[in-house]
N, C-alpha and C positions, 0 to 999 in steps of 0.2 A: 409479672413485669420484670423479673430478673433477667429474662432473655433480652429485654430491651436495653438494660444496662450493659449486658454483654455487647450488644450491637453498638452502643455509644462508645464503649471502650475500643472495640475492634476498629471502628472507623474514625476514632479520634474526634468525635463530635462534642468537644469539651467547650465549656464557657470561655468567652474571650476575656480572660483575666488570669493573673498569675495563680497557679495552683499551689497549694501548700498542704502538708500533712496535718493531721489533727493536733500535732504538737508544735505546728508552726514552721516546719522545714520546707523549703521550696522544692517543687517537683517539676521535672521536665520529662515528657514521654518521648523518647527517641523512636522506639519500636514497641507497639503493644503486645508483640509476640504472636504465637500461632494458637488459634482456637483449638483446644483439646476436647474432642468429643468422646474420649474414654474416661476411665476413672482417674482421679488426681486433680491437680489445680486446673483452673479454667483456661488459662493462657500460659504457654510454654515458651521459654527462651526470650522473654521480654527484655528490653534494654531501656533503663530510665536513669535519670540523674536526681539524686537527693542531696540538696546543698552542694551542688556542683560535683559531687562524687558519682561516677558511673557504676551502676549495678547491672548485672545480668542474672536473670533467674525467672522464677514463675510468679504469676499474679493470680490471686483468687478474688472472686467477686461475689458479693452478697447484697441483698437489699438492706438488711440490718446487720450491724457489726456482731450482734450476739448470735447470728446464725453460725459464726465460726465455732462456737461451743456447742450449739445445738446439733451440728453435723459432726462433732467430735474431732475436728481438725487439730485441736490442741494436743491430742495424744496420738496423732497419726503421723509417722515419720515421713510419709509421702509429701507432707506439707512443710517439711523442715527447710526447703530451699525457696519458699515463697518470700519475695522481696518487697511485695506491696499488697495490702488488703484494700480493695476498692469497694466502697459502699455508697448507698444513697442516703442512709441514715446512720450516724455513729452514736450508738446508745451504750457502748463500753469500749474499753481498750482490749486488744487481743495480743496473745503471746505465743511463742514457741513452747515446746515441752519443758525447756529449761527455765521458763519464766521471763525470758527476754521479750520485750514488747516489739511488735511488728509495726513497721510504718503503715499508716492508714490514711487513705485519701477519700474525701467526700466528693462525689460527682453527682450533681442533681441531673435527673433526666429532663431535657428541655421539654417544656409543655407541648410545643407544636409537634415534637416527635412522638410523644404519647398519643396525642390526638390523631395524628396521621396514621399511626399504626392501628389504632382502634377503628378508625374509618375504613382502612384498607381490608381488615379481616372481617368486617361486618357488611360491606357493600354486597348487594344481591345481584348485580349484573356481572357479566364476564366479558373480557378480563377485567378484574377490579381496578387495575392500574392504568386503564386506557387513557385517563386524563393527561398523563404525562408522556405517553408514547411519542407523540409528535415533537416533543422537546428533547428527546434522546438522540445523541449523535449516531450517525449511520455506522461509525467505527465501533462504538460500544455495542450496538445491536448485533453487528457482524461478529464481534469477539464473543459475545454471550451465546449466540446461536452456535458458534463453532464449538464452544465448550460443552454446550448441551448435547450436541450431536455425539461427541466422544463419550460423554456420560452415558448416553443411551446405548452406545455400542458396548461399553464396559458392563452396563447392567445386563444386556443380552448375553454377553460372554459368560457372566456368572450363572445365568439361567441355563445356558447350554452346558456349562460344566456340571451342573446338577443333573441334567439329563444324561450326560456322558457317564456319570457314576451309575445311574440306574440301568444304563445300557452296558454295564461291565466294560467300559472304556472302548466300546466299539463305535468308531466315528461313522461308519456306514449306517448303523441302526439309529445313531443320534440324529443324523441327517434326516432319516425317514420319519422319526418321531417329530422333529421340528417342522418338517414340511407337512406332515399330516395335520399337525395343529393348525397351520396356516391355510390348509385346504378347508378348514371350518369357517374361515373368513369372519372370525369374531364370535358369532352366535354359537357355533358348535365346536369352537376351539378346544375347550376342555374335554368334551367327549371324544374328539378325534385324537387327542393326545393319549387319553386313557386307553382307547382302542389300539393305538399304534404300539404301545408297550406290550400288548398281548400277542402281537404278530410274530410267529416263530420264523426267524430268518432262515434257519436250516431247512424248515419244511417248504418254505417258498422256493428256496434255491433248488430243491430236489424236483420241483414241479414248474420251474420258471418257463419251460417251453410249452406249457399247456395253459392257455389263458383261462379256460373254464375252471381248472383246478385252482388257479390263483384266485379267481372270483369266488369260488366256493369257500376258500379259507378266509378271505377278506370279509365277505358278507357274513359268514358264519360267526367270525370273532366279534363282529359288530352286534350280534344278537338279532340281526334283521331277518334271519331265516326261522326265528321262533314263531309259533302260532300267535303268541301275545303281541308280537311286533306288527301284525297285520291289522289295519283299521277294520272295524266291523263292517263298514260299507263295502269292503273288498273281500271279505271272508268267503262269501258264496262263490267268488270267482277263483279262489286260490287253488282249488282242486283241479281246475281246468288249465292252470298256468304251468305248462310243461317245463319251461325254463326254470321256474322256481322249484318245482318238485325234483327236478334232476340236481339242481344245486344243493338242495337240502339233503338228498340222498348221498351225494358226493361228500358234503361236509361231515355228515354223520360218520362216514367211513374214515375221513382224514382226522376227525376229532379223536377217534379211538386210536388210530394209528400213531398220532403225535401227542396224545394226552392233552388236548386243548380245553381251555375253559373260556367261554365268550363273556363279554361285558353285559351289563344290564341294558337291554334295548330301549328302555324308557328314558335313558339319559339324553337321547337325541331330541332336538328341538325342531319343530316344523311351523310353529305359529308365526304368521306374518313373514314367512320365508319364501322367496321366489323359487319356484320348482327347479330352476337350473342350479340352485344351491342346496337342494335336498341331499342328505348324506348318501343316498343311493347313487346319485349321479357322480358325486365327488369320489366315492369309493370305486366306482367303475372306471373313472379317469385314472386314479391311482393304480388300479390293476393293469390298465393298458400301459402305463409308464413302466411298471415293473416287468411286464411281459416283453416290451420292446427294449428293455435294459437301458432306459434313459435316466432312471433315478440312480445313477452311479456316482459315488462320492468323488472319485478321482476326476470324472468328467466335469463336475461342477466346479471343482477347485482349479482345474486347468483352464477353464473358459475365461477369456480375457475381454469379452465384449458383451453388451446387452443383447446383440443379435444372436450370439452363440447360446446364451442363457435361455432366451425366449425359444430357441429351437429345441433345446433339451426339455423345455416345459410344454412343447407342442403335443398335446395328447388328444385322445378322442375316446369313444366308448364302443363297446361291442354292439352287435346288431339289435339285440333286445332293447337296450337302453336308448337306441335312436328313436324308439316309438313309445317309451314308458318313462315315468318319473319315479314310480315305486312299483313294488311287486303287485300283480294282479289289477293294476289300475287300468282305466280305459285306455285303449290303444290310441295314440296320437299320430298326426302325420309325421313321417320319418324326417328327422333333422339331425345333422351333426351336432354333438354337444362337446365342444372343446373349450379351452380356456381363451378368453379374450386377451388382447395385449395388456389391458388394464389389470386383469386378474393375474396374469404372468408377472407384471411389474410389482404387484403387491407381494407375490411370493418371492421375487428376487429381493425386495426390500426387507421382508420380515423373516426370510429363511436363508437365502444364499449369502447375502451380505453379512449377517451375524455369524453364520457358520465359518465364513472365510476369515472374518476378523478373529474369531475365537481360535480357529485352527492356526492362524498366524501367530497369535499370542502363545499358543501351546508349543509350537515349533520354533519360536523365537525368530520368525521370518517377517521382518517389517514390511517386506514387499507385498505380502498377502494382505496385511492390514491396510496398506496404502491403496491397493486395488479395491478393497471393500469400500473405502471412503470415496474413491474415484467413481465407482459404480453409482453411489448415492447421488453424487454431484451431476452425473449424467442423466439420471432419470427425472421425469417430471415430478412435481410435488404431488403428494396425495391429496384427495379432495374429500375432507371430512369436516365434521362440526367444529373441531378445534381450529383447524387451519382457516376456515371461513371466518370464525369469530376474530382471530387475530388479524386477518386481512381487513376486517371492518375497523379494527383499532389502529390500523396503519402499517402493520408488518405483513408484507406479502411475500409468500414463499417463492423462491425461484427454482428450487430443486427438491428432490426427495430428502437431501441432507437437511434442508431447512424444515421441511414438514416433520421429519423425525425429531428434530430439535424442539419444535413446537409441541409435539406429543410429550416429550420428556419434560418440558416446562410445565405443561398442564398437569400431568399425572404426579410428578414428583415435587412440584412447588406450589402451583395454584390450588389444586384440589385439597392437599393436606394443609393449606394455609402456611406454608413455609416461606412467607414473604421476606422475612429477615435474611434468608439465604439467597434471595434472588436479586440480580442486579437491577431489574426493573423496579422491584419492590424498594430497593435502596433509593432509587431516584425519586420515588413517590414519597417516601418517609422523610427524606431530607429537605424537601421543598417547603416553603413557607405556606401557611394557610391561605394567604392572599393570592398566591400563584394558583393554587388548586381551585379556589373560588372562581378566578377568572376563566379557567378552563371549562 
């Protein structure tokens, strides 16, 4: 419950009466301060008046006054500049290390806020705050979604920086790893990322004019040329599959030449996966992009329109894969297996935009960050479970910028029950029980 007291203090949800310290001095809160998420006092740089005298400093909050001593704040110099101790229950006085008493203020948590919070975190439908969505101003919704959109780009930037370190600060390889992950389209994302880290760029570059050798390296590093990766139903056909046998022979040569180690083939998922999304097809598409030199970092960074980016992502597969979905599988009617515009747009949203934003931050080029945001605003919203549920609640996405904001809201606030940090959660918690019953 202490987090709710933090919430009450932060949003100044105080009782409508004169507030006084436990020793009878009047208190006026001018500014509750900035919530501190690191070590030290709970709120920094607060501004309050005690008996008409203005104080600027930090505020510490506990449910019980005795928690001050339980947490050893009385001997911690970090708390020497606390100007007010806020509690729900005052069971003792508190003091600085020199023995001087600290002003203490009792703030009871309003009963309806406790009840609303408990209701919010225990509801079993989603989104849990949908009862008040229709009562929220469009301006507040717009501002919150804009904030969430930037939060998501910042989160993606952090993830890309971590990949950049693993790629020894090679942006070209970082782009490849990020794009490979998103070629997994969720289900095989982790597997594709693990695979991409093992791809030796120097080896590919030496053979980039030979599609067959590129495919040998990519399929080989995925472990898909190993006997154990062939389903039992196809094992009797594998010896007759000339393409597979030649790939395997070529990979064995290249593996020894470049000292390669493939990943475990059993990390790939196929259950309830449409054949078009099988890792074999996606790897064949990536191989063709590499062969046609479309997956070039500078080309993606320099592209200024959705049309240019879609063109760079316009890939297809070699002849074998036009008639197969896995090695040694039954031959199917020949069809082109490229990326649809929907798939291309998902890769733009989840790969190109974050890379562009992260690179803009890295190079201190605000224009690149702005272009990344503009691309999201130009693209249609994603169509997923989260977006559909929020649409049912009354918030309909107009662009990919909105749908990315909804994903951020769901994953970083709704799912971990961080309703106290959410602006929609704030609207729910502050409303009276009668209002929520009416809804």
